[in-house]
C-alpha positions as CSV (number, residue, x, y, z in Angstrom):
1,M,114.3,112.4,109.3
2,T,110.7,112.4,108.1
3,K,110.2,110.9,104.7
4,D,108.0,112.7,102.2
5,L,106.2,109.8,100.6
6,E,104.6,112.1,98.0
7,N,108.0,113.0,96.6
8,L,109.0,109.3,96.5
9,D,106.2,108.8,94.0
10,A,107.2,111.5,91.6
11,P,105.9,110.6,88.1
12,E,108.2,109.4,85.5
13,T,107.5,108.6,81.9
14,L,108.1,105.0,80.7
15,E,111.4,104.1,79.1
16,V,111.4,101.1,76.8
17,T,114.7,99.7,75.5
18,S,114.7,97.8,72.3
19,N,117.4,95.5,71.1
20,S,119.2,96.2,67.9
21,S,120.8,92.8,67.5
22,K,118.9,90.0,65.7
23,N,120.5,87.3,67.9
24,S,119.5,89.1,71.1
25,L,116.0,89.5,69.8
26,L,115.7,85.8,69.1
27,E,117.1,84.9,72.5
28,V,114.4,87.1,74.1
29,E,111.7,85.5,71.9
30,N,112.8,82.0,72.9
31,S,112.7,82.9,76.6
32,Q,109.1,83.9,76.5
33,H,108.2,80.8,78.5
34,S,109.5,82.5,81.7
35,C,107.4,85.6,81.2
36,H,103.7,86.4,81.5
37,D,101.9,85.2,78.3
38,N,100.0,88.3,77.2
39,T,98.6,86.9,74.0
40,K,96.3,84.2,75.4
41,N,94.3,86.7,77.5
42,I,93.5,89.1,74.7
43,N,89.8,89.0,73.7
44,S,89.9,91.2,70.7
45,P,90.4,89.7,67.2
46,S,93.4,91.8,66.6
47,K,95.6,93.4,69.2
48,P,96.1,97.2,69.1
49,P,99.6,98.4,68.1
50,H,102.0,98.6,71.0
51,N,102.5,102.2,72.2
52,S,106.3,101.7,72.5
53,I,106.7,101.0,68.7
54,P,107.2,104.3,66.8
55,P,105.0,104.7,63.8
56,K,106.5,104.2,60.4
57,N,107.4,107.1,58.2
58,P,104.5,107.4,55.7
59,Q,107.0,108.3,52.9
60,T,109.0,105.0,53.4
61,T,108.1,102.4,50.8
62,T,110.7,99.8,51.7
63,E,109.5,96.4,53.0
64,P,110.1,95.8,56.8
65,T,113.3,94.0,57.5
66,Q,113.7,90.8,59.4
67,I,114.9,92.8,62.4
68,D,111.8,95.0,62.2
69,T,109.5,92.0,62.1
70,A,111.4,90.5,65.1
71,V,111.1,93.7,67.1
72,A,107.4,94.0,66.4
73,S,106.9,90.3,67.4
74,V,108.8,90.6,70.6
75,M,107.3,93.9,71.7
76,D,103.8,92.7,70.9
77,T,104.0,89.7,73.2
78,L,106.2,90.7,76.1
79,T,105.0,92.7,79.0
80,Y,106.5,96.1,79.7
81,E,108.7,94.9,82.5
82,N,111.9,92.9,81.9
83,C,111.6,89.1,82.2
84,A,113.2,87.6,85.3
85,A,113.6,84.1,86.5
86,S,112.2,85.1,89.9
87,F,108.9,86.2,88.4
88,F,106.9,83.5,86.6
89,T,103.3,82.5,86.0
90,N,101.8,79.1,86.9
91,N,98.5,77.4,87.6
92,K,100.0,74.7,89.9
93,Y,100.0,75.3,93.6
94,T,102.3,72.6,94.9
95,N,103.9,74.5,97.8
96,L,100.9,74.1,100.1
97,P,99.5,75.5,102.3
98,Y,98.9,79.0,100.9
99,N,97.6,81.9,102.9
100,I,95.4,84.2,100.9
101,L,94.4,87.5,102.6
102,G,94.1,85.9,106.0
103,Q,92.6,82.5,105.1
104,T,94.8,79.4,104.8
105,F,94.1,76.8,102.1
106,D,95.5,73.3,102.2
107,S,94.4,71.8,98.9
108,E,95.4,72.9,95.4
109,N,91.8,73.1,94.3
110,D,90.9,75.4,97.2
111,V,93.8,77.7,96.4
112,K,92.8,77.7,92.7
113,L,89.3,78.9,93.7
114,A,90.6,81.6,96.0
115,V,93.0,82.9,93.3
116,E,90.2,83.0,90.7
117,A,88.0,84.9,93.1
118,R,90.4,87.9,93.0
119,S,89.4,90.7,90.5
120,W,92.0,91.0,87.7
121,F,92.1,94.4,85.9
122,T,94.7,95.0,83.2
123,Y,95.8,97.6,80.6
124,R,93.0,98.5,78.2
125,S,93.0,100.3,74.8
126,G,90.3,102.1,73.0
127,F,88.5,103.8,75.9
128,S,87.4,107.4,75.9
129,K,90.1,110.1,76.2
130,I,91.3,110.9,79.6
131,G,90.6,114.6,80.4
132,N,92.1,117.0,77.9
133,S,94.7,114.4,76.8
134,N,94.6,112.3,73.7
135,L,95.3,109.1,75.6
136,T,92.9,106.2,74.9
137,S,95.1,103.5,76.5
138,D,96.9,103.1,79.8
139,A,99.4,100.6,78.4
140,G,102.9,101.2,79.8
141,W,102.0,103.6,82.6
142,G,98.7,102.6,84.3
143,C,99.7,99.4,86.1
144,A,99.6,100.9,89.6
145,V,96.2,102.3,89.0
146,R,94.9,98.9,87.8
147,V,96.4,97.4,91.0
148,G,94.6,100.0,93.0
149,Q,91.3,98.9,91.3
150,M,92.0,95.3,92.2
151,L,92.5,96.1,95.8
152,L,89.4,98.3,96.0
153,S,87.3,95.6,94.3
154,E,88.5,93.3,97.1
155,V,87.2,95.8,99.6
156,F,83.7,96.0,98.1
157,N,83.5,92.3,97.7
158,R,84.6,91.8,101.3
159,L,81.8,94.1,102.4
160,K,79.4,91.6,100.9
161,N,81.1,88.3,101.8
162,S,84.0,87.3,103.9
163,D,84.6,84.0,102.1
164,R,87.8,84.4,100.0
165,Q,86.5,81.9,97.5
166,V,83.5,84.0,96.5
167,K,83.9,85.9,93.3
168,P,82.8,89.6,93.1
169,D,79.4,90.0,91.5
170,H,78.2,92.3,88.7
171,D,77.5,95.2,91.0
172,V,81.1,95.2,92.2
173,L,82.8,94.8,88.9
174,E,80.8,97.5,87.1
175,K,82.2,100.1,89.4
176,F,85.6,99.7,87.7
177,L,84.6,99.9,84.0
178,D,86.5,102.5,82.0
179,T,83.3,104.5,81.4
180,D,82.0,107.9,82.5
181,D,79.4,106.2,84.7
182,S,81.8,104.0,86.7
183,P,82.8,105.7,90.0
184,F,86.3,104.0,90.1
185,S,87.3,104.0,86.4
186,L,90.9,104.4,85.4
187,Q,90.1,107.8,84.0
188,K,88.7,109.1,87.2
189,L,91.5,107.7,89.3
190,V,94.1,109.4,87.0
191,L,92.2,112.7,87.1
192,A,92.0,112.6,90.9
193,F,95.8,112.3,90.8
194,S,96.5,115.0,88.1
195,R,94.2,117.6,89.6
196,E,93.8,119.6,86.4
197,D,97.5,119.3,85.6
198,D,97.2,117.7,82.2
199,S,101.0,117.1,82.1
200,K,100.5,114.4,84.8
201,I,98.1,112.4,82.7
202,G,99.9,109.4,81.2
203,T,102.7,109.4,83.9
204,W,103.3,106.5,86.3
205,L,101.7,106.7,89.7
206,G,103.3,105.4,92.8
207,P,101.5,103.4,95.5
208,N,101.0,106.5,97.6
209,N,99.5,108.4,94.7
210,V,97.1,105.6,94.1
211,C,96.0,105.6,97.8
212,H,95.2,109.3,97.7
213,S,93.3,109.0,94.4
214,I,91.2,106.1,95.9
215,K,90.5,108.2,99.0
216,Q,89.2,111.1,96.9
217,L,87.0,109.0,94.7
218,V,85.5,107.1,97.6
219,S,84.7,110.5,99.2
220,D,83.0,111.5,95.9
221,F,81.2,108.2,95.8
222,N,79.9,108.5,99.3
223,E,78.5,112.0,98.6
224,K,76.8,110.9,95.4
225,C,75.2,107.9,97.2
226,S,74.0,110.1,100.0
227,N,72.4,112.6,97.6
228,S,70.9,109.9,95.4
229,S,67.2,109.1,95.8
230,S,67.0,106.6,92.9
231,P,66.9,102.9,93.6
232,V,70.2,101.0,93.1
233,T,70.2,97.4,92.0
234,D,72.7,94.6,92.0
235,Q,71.7,93.2,88.6
236,P,69.8,94.8,85.7
237,G,66.1,94.4,86.3
238,T,66.2,93.6,90.0
239,E,65.2,95.5,93.0
240,Q,67.8,94.2,95.4
241,P,69.8,96.6,97.6
242,S,73.4,97.2,96.4
243,T,76.7,97.7,98.1
244,S,76.7,101.2,96.5
245,K,74.8,102.2,99.6
246,H,77.6,101.0,101.8
247,I,79.5,104.1,102.8
248,L,83.3,103.4,103.1
249,Q,85.8,105.6,104.8
250,V,89.4,105.8,103.6
251,H,92.4,106.8,105.7
252,V,95.9,107.1,104.4
253,C,98.6,106.9,107.2
254,M,101.5,109.1,106.6
255,D,105.2,108.8,107.6
256,S,104.7,105.0,108.2
257,T,102.7,105.8,111.3
258,V,99.2,104.8,112.4
259,V,97.9,107.7,114.5
260,I,94.9,106.2,116.3
261,P,93.2,109.5,117.3
262,E,93.2,110.5,113.6
263,L,91.4,107.3,112.4
264,P,87.8,107.7,111.4
265,K,85.1,106.3,113.6
266,V,84.4,102.7,112.6
267,E,81.0,102.9,114.2
268,K,80.0,105.2,111.3
269,S,81.1,102.8,108.5
270,P,83.9,100.4,107.6
271,I,87.4,101.9,107.2
272,L,89.9,101.2,104.5
273,I,93.3,101.9,106.0
274,F,96.3,102.4,103.7
275,I,99.9,102.4,105.0
276,P,102.3,103.6,102.4
277,L,105.8,102.4,103.2
278,R,109.4,102.9,102.0
279,L,111.4,100.0,103.4
280,G,114.8,101.0,101.9
281,L,116.4,103.1,99.2
282,D,117.0,100.6,96.4
283,S,116.1,97.2,98.0
284,I,114.2,95.8,101.0
285,N,116.1,94.6,104.0
286,S,114.4,91.3,104.0
287,S,116.1,90.0,107.1
288,L,114.4,92.9,108.9
289,Y,111.1,93.3,107.1
290,G,110.6,90.1,105.1
291,Q,108.6,88.1,107.6
292,D,106.5,91.2,108.7
293,I,105.5,91.7,105.1
294,L,104.3,88.1,104.8
295,N,102.5,88.4,108.1
296,S,100.7,91.6,107.1
297,I,99.2,90.1,104.0
298,S,98.1,87.2,106.2
299,Y,96.0,89.4,108.6
300,P,92.3,88.7,108.3
301,Q,91.9,92.5,107.7
302,S,94.3,92.5,104.7
303,V,92.9,93.4,101.3
304,G,96.3,93.2,99.6
305,I,99.4,95.2,98.8
306,I,100.2,97.6,96.0
307,G,103.8,97.0,95.2
308,G,106.2,95.3,92.8
309,R,109.3,96.5,91.2
310,P,110.5,100.0,90.1
311,R,107.8,101.4,87.7
312,T,106.1,98.0,87.7
313,A,103.2,97.4,90.0
314,Y,101.5,94.1,91.0
315,Y,98.7,93.2,93.3
316,F,99.9,91.0,96.1
317,F,97.3,88.8,97.8
318,G,98.9,85.7,99.2
319,H,102.0,83.6,99.8
320,S,103.1,80.0,100.4
321,E,103.6,79.2,104.1
322,T,106.3,76.7,103.3
323,T,108.5,78.4,100.6
324,K,107.5,82.0,101.3
325,E,106.8,82.6,97.6
326,L,104.3,85.4,96.9
327,L,101.2,85.3,94.8
328,A,100.3,88.4,92.7
329,L,98.1,89.5,89.8
330,D,99.9,91.1,86.9
331,P,98.1,94.0,85.1
332,H,100.6,94.1,82.2
333,T,98.4,92.7,79.5
334,V,96.8,95.0,76.9
335,R,93.2,94.1,76.1
336,A,90.5,95.9,74.2
337,H,88.2,98.3,76.1
338,S,84.8,96.9,77.0
339,G,81.9,99.0,78.3
340,S,80.1,96.1,79.9
341,V,80.9,93.5,82.6
342,D,82.1,90.1,81.6
343,K,82.9,88.2,84.8
344,A,85.1,85.7,83.0
345,D,87.2,88.6,81.7
346,N,88.2,89.5,85.3
347,I,89.4,86.1,86.3
348,C,93.1,85.1,86.2
349,D,93.9,81.4,86.5
350,T,97.7,81.9,86.1
351,P,98.9,84.3,88.8
352,L,102.4,85.7,89.1
353,F,104.8,83.8,91.5
354,I,107.6,85.8,93.1
355,K,110.2,83.7,94.8
356,S,110.8,85.9,97.8
357,V,110.3,89.4,99.3
358,D,113.9,90.2,98.3
359,H,112.8,90.8,94.7
360,L,110.3,93.6,95.6
361,D,110.8,97.3,95.4
362,P,110.9,98.9,98.8
363,T,108.1,101.3,98.0
364,M,104.6,99.8,98.6
365,A,101.3,100.4,100.2
366,L,99.5,98.0,102.6
367,G,95.7,97.9,102.6
368,F,93.5,96.8,105.5
369,L,89.7,96.8,105.9
370,A,88.2,97.1,109.4
371,R,84.4,96.7,109.5
372,T,83.9,96.7,113.2
373,Q,85.6,98.1,116.3
374,V,86.7,94.5,117.2
375,E,88.4,94.1,113.8
376,L,90.1,97.5,114.2
377,D,91.4,96.8,117.6
378,D,92.7,93.4,116.5
379,L,94.5,95.1,113.5
380,I,96.1,97.7,115.8
381,H,97.3,94.9,118.1
382,R,98.8,93.0,115.2
383,L,100.5,96.1,113.7
384,S,101.9,96.9,117.2
385,S,104.2,93.9,117.0
386,S,105.3,94.7,113.4
387,K,108.4,96.6,112.4
388,L,106.7,98.0,109.3
389,C,105.1,100.9,110.9
390,A,104.7,102.9,114.2
391,I,101.6,103.1,116.3
392,M,100.8,106.5,117.9
393,R,98.1,106.0,120.5
394,E,97.9,109.7,121.6
395,L,98.6,113.0,120.0
396,P,101.4,115.1,121.6
397,N,100.2,117.8,124.0
398,M,100.7,121.1,122.1
399,D,98.9,123.2,124.8
400,F,101.8,124.9,126.4
401,E,102.8,128.5,127.0
402,F,106.2,130.0,125.9
403,K,107.6,131.9,128.8
404,G,110.8,133.2,127.2
405,D,111.5,136.6,125.8
406,L,110.4,136.7,122.2
407,D,112.1,140.1,121.6
408,N,115.5,138.7,122.4
409,L,115.0,135.3,120.7
410,D,117.9,134.3,118.5
411,M,116.5,133.8,115.1
412,D,119.8,134.2,113.2
413,L,119.5,131.6,110.4
414,P,122.3,130.5,108.0
415,D,122.8,132.7,105.0
416,T,123.1,129.9,102.5
417,D,121.9,126.3,102.2
418,D,125.5,125.1,102.5
419,E,125.5,126.1,106.1
420,F,122.7,123.7,107.0
421,E,123.7,120.3,108.3
422,I,121.4,117.5,107.3
423,L,121.1,114.6,109.8
424,C,119.8,111.3,108.7
């Protein structure tokens, strides 16, 4: 039965559970070493209050209790997702070799350089309001959008340089600032999803939603570049050509099927191909799909995976070829909004390690970039041997003539929904 991936990404508001026991709070606080440390990456002198902590009653004059202080301390340092032993951060790459987006690295230093060359975008607070909402932060709900930005940044960087150890330059990074002038800001990606429905602003986006938002904004970006007559530069004060003149096509494959006749012509411009997947109901059948997932992120055309856990998105970009552990960037850190590019601000030297594919949510989206017909043909060949998706090389022939008697055609449908039989 055909899966409707749009419905699988139905938005849902964030639920945060707080502990009421002092002992349990202290246990969580003592276990922070196994979670992502969000405090060391915050550049602002003081961190904005956490959205999940309700404001105090202005009429209350009593001093905060020890429990209140513990709650605030824990909520201010932990990420929005629950801690798990299978998810930990590290800057030691001992399980060599690692494959990062199609290139294999045998030394720890080379892996470190490749990891730090990936763009890291996180939650921000203090940016301009999104549409007609009052939201000035995406903390707690914008992680999938941030992951989409990381993947798209990889695409623009790849259009300039194929070396996985080359960091994105100023021209690439400024496309993702949370400002009105940035073509792929969080605000624009969210508005492309909400489509004038303000109730969707501030809700969690699934991988499939993010893919379609990116497709819309890339189309808008292409049109703007085509109509622009002003010079575009890589750096302020220079006259160099910019990748903003690169026209990128985006294709989202539906129903886990790559329909080759529907793909854009790569001769026109490079193609970013998204393949949204649902590899199970509650968990992934790793014995069936596990190795294919690792293989897909190792294709030379791979630009990463939008995935993670339920309502918690990560950017997957590599894995160990010995232990099969995955490498990912975690957007669940709240930092102050900045209207300018700081390259060091987008580098993460402690990626997330996930022990195996078993710990991932079955909903994800694979991203691939084909710049030439040779790359596209090679990608189709690789996907043909994968169990993750189907390849349709020809469209079915719909040019046929019905020779029956339409006047006597039995169109007697059941009177109620109960009379339908659903086959899975």
